[in-house]
N, C-alpha and C positions, 0 to 999 in steps of 0.2 A: 504493500500499500504506499510505502514511502516513495517508491519509484513513481507511482501515479501522481503523488503530490508534487514531486519535483518536476515531472513532465508538465503538469498543469501550470505551475508558476513560470516555467520556462516558456511555454506557449504564450502566456499572458504578457511576459516581458518583451518577447519578440513582436507581438502584436502592437504594444504601445510604442515601441521604437519605429515600426513600419508606418503606423498612422501618422507619427510626427513628421517623418520624411515625406510622406504623401501630402500632408497638409501644407508643408512648405512648397512642395512642387506645384500644388494647385492654387497657391495664393494669387498668382497672376492670371489664372485661367478662368474664363467665364463659366459659371456653373448655374444651370437653369433648374435646379431642384431645391427643395426645402430640406435643410439640415435636420430639423426637428420633426419628430413624429411620435404618435402614441400607438400602443398595442392594447386591444381589448379582447380578451379570450376567456372561454369557459369550456369545461369538458369533464372527463372522468380520469381516475387514477387507478393504478394497480400496485399493491405492495410487493416488494421484492423479498424482503425478509422481515425480521424484527417483530414476529408474533410468537407468543409462547404456545406450548402444546395445548390443544383444545380450543384454540381461537382461530377464527377464519374471518376474512373481510371480502365483501363484494366491492366491485368498482363503484366508487361514490363520486359525488360532486366535487369539483375543484374549479377555482377561478383565478385569473391572473390579470395584472395590469402593468404596463411598462411604458417608460419614457425613453426614447432613443435619440441619440445625436450621431449623424453620419458625417464624418470628416470629408469624405468624397463618395463616389459611387460604389466603393468596394469595402470600406472599413468604417466601423463606428463603435460606440459604446451604448449599453442599455442598462438602465436601473429598473429592476422589476420587483413587484410586490405580488405575493401569492397566498392563497388560502386553500387548504385541503381538509376534508371532513372524513373521518374514519368511523366505521360502525360494524358490529358483528353481522355475520351472514349465516343463514340457515340454522343448523344445529350448533353453532359456535356458542361458547360462553359469552354472555353479554359484555360489551364494552363500548365506550364512545370517547373519541378524542378529536382534537382539532390541531392543525399545524399552521403556523404563520411564518412567512419567510420574506427576506429582502435579499436581493441578488444583484451583483454588478457583473456584467458580461461583456466580452468582446464579440462583435457581430461581423461576420464575413459575408459579403454578397457574392456567393459562388456563381450566381447567374451571370454577373458581369465578368468575374474572373475567368469563367469557362466559355464566355461569349455565347450565351443562350440566344442573344438577339439575332444570331445568324440563322436560327431555325424557328424561333417563336417570338411573338410580340406580347404574349399574355402570361406565360408561365415563368416563374423565377424560383430560386432556391437560396435560402439563407442558412448559415451555420452559426452556432453560438456556443461559447464556453466561458465559464466564470465561476465565481464562488460568492458566498455570503453567510448570513446568520439566520437562524430559524429557532422557533420555540414550539415544542410539543406540549400541548395542554390536554391532559387526560381528565375527563369529568366522570366517567364510570369505568370500573366499579369504585374507584376512589378518585379524589381530586389531588393531583400531584403538585399543584401550584406552579407548574411550568418547568420544562426541561430545556435549558438553553444550550445550543450547539452550533457548530459551523457545518457548512456543506459545500460541495463542489457540484456544478451542474454543466451539462453539455447536451446538445440536441440539434435537430434540423427542422427547418420551417419552409416547406413548399408554399408558394404563393400563386394566386391567380389574380391578375390585374383586372379590376372592374372599371376604374377610371384612372387617369394620371395621378389622382390624389388618394384613391382608396384601393386597397388590395384585400382580397379574402385569403386567409392563411389557415393551414393545418399544421400544428406544431407537435412534435414528439420530443419530450425532454426526459432526461434521467437525472436523479438527484442522489448523491452519496453523502450521508451524514457522518460527521466525526464527533467523537466524545458524547455519544448518545447514551445516557445512563439508564433510560427506561424504554421498554418496548412500547409499541403503539397501543397495546392493551393495558398498559399501566404496570405490568410486572417488571421486575428488575432485569436489566440487560447484563448478562454475565460476560459477553464477548466484547464489550466496549464499542462495538459497531465500527471498528476501524477498517474492516474489509467487507462492508455491506453495501450492495446496490439497493438502497433503501426503498425508493418508489419511482414509478414511471407516470408521467402526465401526458395525456393526449388532449389537445385543445383545438377548438375551431373559433376563429375570430376575425377581427379587422385590423389592418394597419392603416392609419390615417395621417396624412402629411399635415403639418402645421406651418403655415407661412403664405406669403403673397404669391409664390410661384405655383402653388397647388399641384406640386409634383413630388412624388416619393423618389428618394434617391434609388430605391430598389428597382424601379422601372425606368430610370433615367440612364440609358446606355450612352456611355462616353463616346464610343466610336460612332454611334448613330447620330448623336448631336453634332459631332464634328463633320460627318458626311452631309447632314442636313444643312448645316451652316454653309458648307462649301457649295452644295447644290444651289442654295438660295443666292449665293454670291454669283455663281455662274449664270443662273437665270436672269439676275439683274443685268449682268454684263451683256448677255445675249440679247436681252430686250433693248438695251441701250444701243448695241451694235446694229440690231435690226432696224431701229429708227434711223440711225445714221445712214445705213445702207440704203434704206427706202428714200430718205431725203436726198442722198446723193444721186440715186437713180432717177428720182423725179426731177431733180435739178438738171441732171445731164440730159435725160431724154425729153422731159416735158418742158424744160425752160430753154436750154441751149439749142437742141436740135429743133424743137417745135418753133422757137422764135425765128431761127434761121429759115425754116421751111415756110413759115407764115410770111416772112419778109419776101421770100422768093415768090410765094403765091400772090402777095400784094403786087409785086413787080410785074408778074406775068398777067395778073388779072387787071389789065389796063385797057382802057378804051382806045380805039384807033384814033390817032390825031389829037389826043387830049391836050398835048402841049401846044398845039397850034390852033385850037378851036376855042372861041370865046365862050361857047356853051359849057365848056369843060371847067370853068372856074366859078367860084362862089363870089358873087359881086360884093358881098359884105366883108368876107375875110380875105379875098384874093387868092384863096387856096384852090388848088386844082381838084376837081371832083372827078375821080377816076371811074365813076359809074354813070357818066353822062351819055354815053353812046354804046353801041353793041361791041362785044368782044370778038376777037378772032376765033375761028373754029379750033385752031391748034391750041390756043390758050385754054378754051373750055375743056377740051379733052385732057389736057395736062392737069387741070384743077380737079376734074372728076377722078382721075387716076389716084392722085395724092389723097383726096378725101376717102376714097374707097380703101386705100391701103392703111388708113388709120393714123395719118400724120396730124390730123386735127381731131381731137376728141373733147368731150365734156366730162369733167371730173367731179367726184363727190367725196365727202368726208365719210369716215367709218359709220356704217349703219344709218346713213342719211340718204334721203332722196331730194335734198335741197342742193341746187347747183352751186358749186364754189364760185365766188365772185370772179376769180381769175379766169374761169372758163366761159364767162358770158360773151367775150369777143368771139369765141368759137361758134356759139349759137348764132350770133349776129352775122358771122361770116356765111354760114349756111343759108340764113334767111336772105342775104343780099344776092347770093349766087342763084337761089331759086327765083327771086324776083327778076333777075336779069335773064333767066332762062326758063320761060313759062312752060316748056315741055318736060322739064326735069321732074322726076318723082324720087323722093328720098325715103329710105327706111331707117328707122332709129332703133338701134339694138343696145339694150342695157346689159351690163355685166356687174359682178361683185368679185371680191377677193375670196379666198378659201375659208375665211372665218364664218362660222354659223352652219346651221343645218341646210341640207340641200333644198328642201321645200321652202324654207324661209328665204334663202338666197334667190330662188327663182322669182318669188313675189317681189323682193326688193329690187331686183334688176328690172322688172317690168315697171315698177313705180318710177324708177329713174328715167326710163325711156318716156314714160307718160309725162314727166315733168318737162322734158325738152319739147315734147309734142305740144303741150299746153302753151308754152311760151311762143313757139313758132306760129301756132294758130292765132294767138292773141296779137301777134305782130302782123297778121294779115295774110299768112300763107293758107291757101285753100286746103281744108282738111282732107279732101280727096287725093291730094298730092303727097300725103304723108301716111306712113304706116309705122307702128311701133310694137315692140315686144321685148321680152327678157329671156336670156338663156342661162342665167345663174352665174356660176363661177367661171372666170376666164382662165381656162386650163393652159393656155399658151404661155402665161407669165409665171415666173418663179415666185415662191412665197415671199422672197425679200422685196419684191416690187409690188407690194400690196396697193400702194397709192395709184399705180398705173392700171391696176385691175378694176378699180371702182370708177366706172366710166360709162358713157354712152357713145357708141361709134356710129358713123354715117355710112350708108350704102346708097350710092347715087345711081339711078337708072336713066 
């Protein structure tokens, strides 16, 4: 028994040293769990020895309460209080006694040590070892006035996570009493109980975190938190990069290329002889009116080709069917082209990006086309010369070019 005592104190000293090192290691590390928690449990017990001949005990009620402090996700200390009730069973001689105890234990989170998080998010396992003081109070057949003794305890606690803050536990603990002078039935203990596995407790209860984080250290996986934090950071950076790429894509394709092409369209979309005809100028401003007379056939064909190839589109914001202010000149351009070419018929085709459900995107794309249709009709274009519809997601563009996908394109006939 002396070897077991030395082993117990050795384990406890190693534990205290290890938690100090880990506490220092984690001083600068962000911890998203509550260090404090309470344990509430109740169950039954079974005596190992310490009953005289003629006495027997059925498993009876026991309850326990503990306050625990976890230095990190793997190590902690627990102060526990417990109560056991003992009474005769069946044909045993009558007796009754109660035991009260206080225990200080080291707690090891084996679930985190053994990386349970790699295969389960709910189950965990704690181990605990420690010692304390207890008092055995026999009330029948005699009142012994209390037998004060020390004890060693060790056990295992499987857990099932209900929420981040609360876990259901099933605990199995063994208690070894030292210097017990009386048996649980009140008779004298002649063996001094130095080699006795005195009693076993089985408990069912709850672990509850105390603190603003509402997170038990038991279910707070260090590796998982690090991975989650890294993933969150990557997501933020990807989202930022996606916006930058989309903006660059829009700026490159929709501003530089589009502006250059529209400039070329404006240059080619010029009336014959506008520079030499008085009708081609505005008498109030003196500016040339390039829409004063008919265009050449070659220029009309060129404009039709570029419009059909999608170099001039109407763009929309995310989940909106309202035309962007910057895209109004594109609508006006189509209106002017149709006014100058009365035989032209235009189809308006709405698109969305890949965000959203297919059915919703189809409806949104049609609403966008209808918005352009309504403006053109309000501007005087005969409705019989216009058709509109939506095709949903523009699958020809990559996800990075979402802005370019939210559009209405023109098809000139």
